[in-house]
N, C-alpha and C positions, 0 to 999 in steps of 0.2 A: 504494500500500500504506500502510495506517495501523496504529496500535497495535491497533485493533479488527478487523483483517482487511483483505481486499481491498475497496476502495471502487469498483472499476470494475464496469461492468455485466456481469453473468454471474458475477462473483466469482472469476475465475481470474487470479491474478498469478503470474508466473514469475520465478525468480531471474535476476540479471544474468549476462551472458556475459563472457568475458575482455576483450573490447574496451571494456566499460563501466568497467573499473577506472580510477580517477583522476577520474571525472566528479563534479561537485558535486551532481548530482541523485540520487546513490546514497544510500539510507538503509539502515541495518543494524538488523535485529530479531533476536530469538532464533531464528527459523526460517531466517534467511539474509539476504542482501543483495538489495534490490529497487530498481527505478527508481521515483522518485516521480512521474514524468510518464507513462510508458508501461507497460502491463501485460505486454507480451511483447517484451522487448528484443531477442531473437534475430531477430525479424522486421524490426526497424528497421535492423539491420546487414546484412541479406541482400543488398541492392542497393547498398551503399556505406556511407559514414559516416552515423551517426545525426544528424539535424538538431538534436536536443536536446543533443548532447554538448558539454560545456563545455571538455573537455580536447583537442579536435581542432582543429588550426590549419587554416583554409581558405586556399587560395591565391587571390590576386586576379589576374585577367587583365591582362597588360601588352602594349603594342604593341612595335614594333621599337626605339623610342627609350627604352623603359623606363618610360613613363608608364602610369598606370592607365587602363583603358578603361571609359568609361561605357557600360553595356549598352544603354541606351535609344538613345543616339546611334549606337552600332555597328549596332543593328538598323535604324535609319533609313538609315544609309549603305548597308547591304547591300540594302535595298529599293530605293534609288535606282539602284543599279548594275544591277539586273535588266533 
């Protein structure tokens, strides 16, 4: 969304949903609050947290000893065990 209207293809931008509150990508105009990255924020939150959300903390996988797991190495180990 820009000052001159919706810049996305089709020209349909929707206002943000409750989960978007606090995100750095939210811009406010006279017509309401909009996401500067995605035209339909509700669809981004439907299957889980939005990948553009700056206010959502993501958890890192850890093993039994508390160390971070490298996803590439974990995939290789799992393939070797088959």
